[in-house]
C-alpha positions as CSV (number, residue, x, y, z in Angstrom):
1,M,70.0,151.7,211.4
2,K,69.1,152.8,207.9
3,I,65.4,152.6,208.7
4,I,65.8,154.8,211.7
5,Q,68.0,157.3,209.8
6,T,65.4,157.4,207.0
7,V,62.5,158.0,209.4
8,S,64.5,160.8,211.1
9,M,65.2,162.5,207.8
10,V,61.5,162.4,206.8
11,M,60.5,163.8,210.2
12,M,63.1,166.6,210.0
13,G,61.8,167.4,206.5
14,A,58.3,167.6,207.7
15,L,59.3,169.8,210.6
16,C,61.0,172.2,208.2
17,L,57.8,172.5,206.2
18,L,55.7,173.4,209.2
19,P,56.7,177.0,209.5
20,A,56.0,177.7,205.9
21,M,52.6,175.9,206.1
22,F,51.7,177.9,209.2
23,V,52.6,181.3,207.6
24,S,50.6,180.4,204.5
25,A,47.5,179.5,206.5
26,T,47.6,182.6,208.7
27,Q,48.9,185.1,206.1
28,V,47.1,188.5,206.3
29,Q,46.3,190.3,203.1
30,T,45.8,194.1,203.4
31,I,43.8,195.9,200.7
32,E,43.6,199.7,200.2
33,L,40.1,201.1,200.3
34,G,39.5,204.3,198.3
35,T,37.3,206.7,200.3
36,A,37.2,210.5,199.7
37,T,38.4,213.8,201.1
38,K,38.6,214.5,204.8
39,G,35.5,215.7,206.5
40,G,33.1,213.8,204.1
41,G,30.8,210.9,204.6
42,F,32.9,208.4,202.6
43,E,36.0,209.2,204.6
44,L,34.2,208.6,207.9
45,F,32.4,205.5,206.7
46,G,35.6,203.9,205.1
47,K,37.6,204.6,208.2
48,T,35.0,203.1,210.5
49,L,34.5,200.1,208.2
50,A,38.2,199.3,208.1
51,S,38.5,199.7,211.9
52,V,35.6,197.3,212.5
53,I,36.7,194.7,209.9
54,N,40.3,194.8,211.1
55,K,39.2,193.8,214.6
56,T,37.8,190.5,213.3
57,N,39.7,187.4,212.6
58,S,39.4,187.9,208.9
59,P,42.6,187.2,206.9
60,V,41.8,190.2,204.7
61,K,42.2,193.7,206.2
62,L,41.3,197.1,204.9
63,K,43.5,200.2,204.8
64,P,41.5,203.3,204.0
65,I,43.1,205.9,201.8
66,H,42.1,209.4,201.0
67,T,41.0,210.2,197.4
68,R,39.0,213.0,195.8
69,G,35.8,210.9,195.9
70,S,33.7,208.7,193.7
71,K,34.9,209.8,190.3
72,Q,38.6,209.3,191.3
73,N,37.8,206.0,192.9
74,L,36.2,204.9,189.6
75,K,39.3,206.0,187.8
76,F,41.6,204.2,190.3
77,L,39.5,201.0,190.1
78,A,39.7,201.1,186.3
79,N,43.5,201.5,186.2
80,G,44.2,199.1,189.0
81,K,45.5,201.6,191.5
82,I,43.0,200.3,194.0
83,V,40.7,197.2,193.9
84,V,38.1,198.3,196.4
85,G,36.4,201.8,196.5
86,L,33.4,203.6,197.8
87,V,31.2,205.1,195.1
88,E,28.1,207.2,195.2
89,G,25.1,205.6,193.6
90,N,24.7,207.8,190.6
91,A,28.4,207.7,189.8
92,A,28.3,203.9,190.2
93,R,25.2,203.6,187.9
94,Q,26.8,205.6,185.2
95,A,30.0,203.6,185.3
96,L,28.4,200.1,185.5
97,E,25.9,200.9,182.8
98,G,28.2,203.0,180.6
99,I,25.9,206.1,180.7
100,G,27.7,209.1,179.3
101,R,31.0,207.4,179.7
102,K,32.9,204.2,179.1
103,K,31.3,201.2,180.8
104,L,33.6,199.7,183.5
105,D,33.9,196.1,184.3
106,L,33.4,196.2,188.1
107,N,31.5,194.2,190.7
108,V,29.7,195.1,193.9
109,L,31.0,194.0,197.2
110,S,28.2,195.5,199.3
111,V,25.8,198.4,199.6
112,M,26.9,201.3,201.9
113,Y,23.9,203.4,202.8
114,P,21.0,205.2,201.1
115,N,21.8,208.7,199.9
116,P,18.7,211.0,200.2
117,G,19.9,214.4,199.0
118,M,18.9,217.8,200.4
119,F,20.3,221.2,201.3
120,V,21.1,222.4,204.7
121,V,20.9,226.1,205.8
122,R,21.4,227.9,209.1
123,A,18.3,227.8,211.2
124,D,18.3,231.6,211.4
125,S,18.3,232.0,207.6
126,R,15.2,233.0,205.7
127,Y,15.4,230.1,203.1
128,K,12.7,227.4,203.2
129,S,12.6,226.1,199.6
130,I,14.9,225.2,196.8
131,N,13.5,228.2,194.8
132,D,14.5,230.5,197.7
133,L,18.2,229.4,197.1
134,K,18.2,230.5,193.5
135,G,20.9,233.1,192.8
136,K,22.6,232.5,196.1
137,P,26.1,231.1,196.8
138,I,25.7,227.4,197.4
139,A,28.4,224.8,198.3
140,F,27.7,221.9,195.9
141,G,30.5,219.6,197.0
142,T,34.0,218.6,195.7
143,R,34.7,218.3,192.0
144,A,35.1,214.5,192.0
145,S,32.2,213.9,194.4
146,G,29.3,211.7,193.2
147,L,27.0,214.0,195.2
148,R,27.3,216.5,192.4
149,I,25.9,214.0,190.0
150,L,22.9,213.6,192.3
151,V,22.2,217.3,192.6
152,N,22.6,217.7,188.9
153,D,19.8,215.2,188.4
154,V,17.6,216.7,191.1
155,L,17.9,220.2,189.8
156,N,17.7,219.2,186.2
157,G,14.4,217.5,187.0
158,L,13.2,220.9,188.2
159,G,14.5,222.8,185.2
160,L,17.4,224.2,187.2
161,D,21.2,224.2,186.7
162,P,23.7,224.6,189.5
163,E,26.0,226.7,187.4
164,K,23.4,229.0,185.8
165,D,20.8,229.3,188.5
166,F,23.0,229.5,191.6
167,Q,26.3,230.9,192.6
168,Q,28.0,227.5,192.5
169,I,30.8,226.9,194.9
170,I,33.0,223.8,194.3
171,L,35.0,222.6,197.3
172,N,38.5,221.4,197.5
173,K,37.6,219.3,200.5
174,A,34.3,218.2,201.9
175,A,35.1,219.6,205.3
176,E,35.1,223.1,203.8
177,G,31.3,223.0,203.1
178,P,29.8,223.3,206.6
179,K,32.5,225.9,207.5
180,L,31.4,228.1,204.6
181,V,27.8,227.9,205.7
182,L,28.5,228.6,209.4
183,E,30.7,231.6,208.4
184,K,27.9,232.9,206.2
185,K,30.1,232.6,203.1
186,A,27.6,230.2,201.6
187,E,23.9,230.2,202.1
188,A,23.5,226.5,201.9
189,L,25.3,223.2,201.5
190,W,24.2,220.3,199.3
191,G,24.7,216.8,200.7
192,A,23.2,213.4,201.1
193,G,23.2,210.3,203.3
194,I,22.3,209.3,206.8
195,G,24.4,211.0,209.5
196,W,26.4,212.9,206.8
197,P,29.3,214.7,208.5
198,G,28.6,218.0,206.8
199,F,25.0,218.1,207.9
200,V,26.0,217.0,211.4
201,K,28.4,219.9,211.8
202,V,25.9,222.5,210.8
203,A,23.1,220.9,212.9
204,N,25.3,220.7,215.9
205,A,26.4,224.4,215.7
206,S,25.0,226.7,218.3
207,G,22.4,228.2,215.9
208,G,21.1,224.9,214.6
209,A,20.1,224.0,211.1
210,R,17.1,223.6,208.7
211,F,17.0,221.1,205.9
212,I,15.6,221.7,202.5
213,P,14.7,218.7,200.5
214,P,12.5,218.7,197.3
215,T,8.8,218.9,198.1
216,Q,6.6,215.9,197.4
217,K,5.4,217.6,194.2
218,Q,9.0,218.3,193.2
219,I,9.9,214.7,193.9
220,N,7.2,213.5,191.6
221,T,8.4,215.9,188.9
222,I,12.1,214.8,189.3
223,L,11.2,211.1,189.2
224,T,9.3,211.6,185.9
225,K,12.4,212.8,184.3
226,H,14.9,210.7,186.2
227,P,13.1,207.4,187.1
228,H,16.4,205.8,188.2
229,L,16.3,207.8,191.4
230,T,14.5,206.3,194.4
231,R,12.3,207.8,197.2
232,M,14.2,207.7,200.4
233,T,13.7,208.8,204.0
234,V,16.0,210.5,206.5
235,P,14.6,209.1,209.9
236,A,13.6,211.6,212.6
237,G,16.4,212.2,215.0
238,T,19.2,211.6,212.5
239,Y,20.4,215.2,213.0
240,K,20.1,217.4,216.1
241,G,16.8,219.3,216.1
242,Q,15.3,217.1,213.3
243,D,12.1,215.9,215.0
244,K,10.3,214.6,211.9
245,D,11.2,212.2,209.0
246,I,12.5,214.0,205.9
247,Q,11.4,212.6,202.5
248,S,13.7,213.0,199.6
249,I,15.3,211.0,196.7
250,G,18.6,209.4,195.9
251,L,20.4,206.1,195.3
252,W,22.3,203.7,197.4
253,S,26.0,204.2,197.6
254,L,28.1,201.1,196.9
255,I,31.4,199.5,197.7
256,L,32.7,198.4,194.3
257,I,35.4,195.8,193.8
258,S,37.5,194.8,190.8
259,P,36.8,191.5,189.2
260,S,40.5,190.9,189.4
261,V,40.2,190.3,193.1
262,S,40.2,186.5,193.8
263,E,37.0,184.8,194.8
264,D,38.6,183.8,198.1
265,T,39.5,187.4,199.0
266,A,36.0,188.7,198.1
267,Y,34.5,185.9,200.1
268,H,36.4,186.8,203.2
269,L,35.6,190.5,202.8
270,A,31.8,189.7,202.4
271,K,32.1,187.4,205.5
272,A,33.8,190.1,207.5
273,I,31.3,192.7,206.6
274,H,28.4,190.4,207.4
275,Q,29.9,189.5,210.8
276,S,30.5,193.1,211.6
277,E,27.0,194.4,210.9
278,T,26.1,194.9,214.6
279,M,29.4,196.7,215.3
280,M,29.0,199.0,212.3
281,A,25.4,199.9,213.5
282,N,26.8,200.7,216.9
283,E,29.6,202.9,215.5
284,L,27.7,205.0,212.9
285,K,24.0,205.8,212.3
286,Q,24.6,205.1,208.6
287,G,26.5,202.0,209.5
288,R,23.3,200.1,210.2
289,F,22.5,200.0,206.5
290,I,25.5,197.9,205.3
291,T,23.9,194.5,205.6
292,A,23.7,191.4,203.4
293,E,19.9,191.8,203.3
294,N,20.1,195.3,201.9
295,T,22.8,194.3,199.4
296,I,20.7,191.4,198.1
297,E,17.6,193.6,198.0
298,N,19.1,196.6,196.2
299,V,21.8,195.1,193.9
300,D,21.3,193.1,190.7
301,R,22.8,189.7,191.5
302,K,24.7,189.8,188.2
303,L,26.8,192.7,189.6
304,L,27.8,190.9,192.8
305,H,31.4,189.5,192.9
306,P,31.4,185.7,192.7
307,G,33.1,185.6,196.1
308,V,30.2,187.5,197.6
309,I,27.7,185.2,196.0
310,K,29.6,182.2,197.3
311,Y,29.5,183.5,200.9
312,Y,25.8,184.4,200.6
313,R,25.0,180.9,199.3
314,E,27.0,179.3,202.1
315,M,25.1,181.3,204.7
316,K,21.8,180.5,202.9
317,L,21.1,184.1,202.4
318,I,20.4,183.4,198.7
319,K,19.3,180.2,197.0
320,N,21.9,178.1,195.2
321,K,20.1,178.6,191.9
């Protein structure tokens, strides 16, 4: 009798533990992802990435939140308000290397997409070169956007200054830029990326668009002064009416992650991103660039979060040593 009673008590105890064990094993963790203002490339990319990842069986989900862009995302990452954020390549470089600012202890979760920078004008405008835009009202992006760091380097390499040589317009929201161009309140809009929403809106308008990147000679001049930038291509057909490749310069935008994030959480995020590569490519033109291969090729391994390295090694994407 005592033996039966003891066994029953043990079984009841084990059954009581089962629900707790089940909840722990299937518990979903939701992490806020800092993106940017509405109407910009980061907002679209972050929203799409979260949607795709959240459809997988990953125990880590993403919740995109609006921010003012790369600079604010870096601030939020530094003070712990967010632990994952989208950051333009130049802004990321300055923060990770401590260039002109305090160096931040952050890791890379993944690359996003290359950011070849250029201007867009209405197709019926007379402007065909960067010099043609001098003295004109130009929309240069939002105050906290990393794209303004890129344009500062590009124009500085040509001996130009956005504030002194142009009528600089700073936007409150990225969505304002194409609207100003289409309403002829700005002669051009600066932007970067593949399938960038601002460029898409101008190109899809009834009058069409023309893109103005630096010339090959100007690219050489810029790279001499700013060798951290990289030659990049906007493939033909990226935008309506664009029948040829466009050559420009820029840097890869990154998804940065706080080192305070556990190895397990970063591992599951890296896994979800890798398993979602095809879905991202189908959802966005720029989505095809967020791959493990591009991350390994374009990011110093020392910057990768340990959880990312663990996943890449497990998948034999990188060697163990």
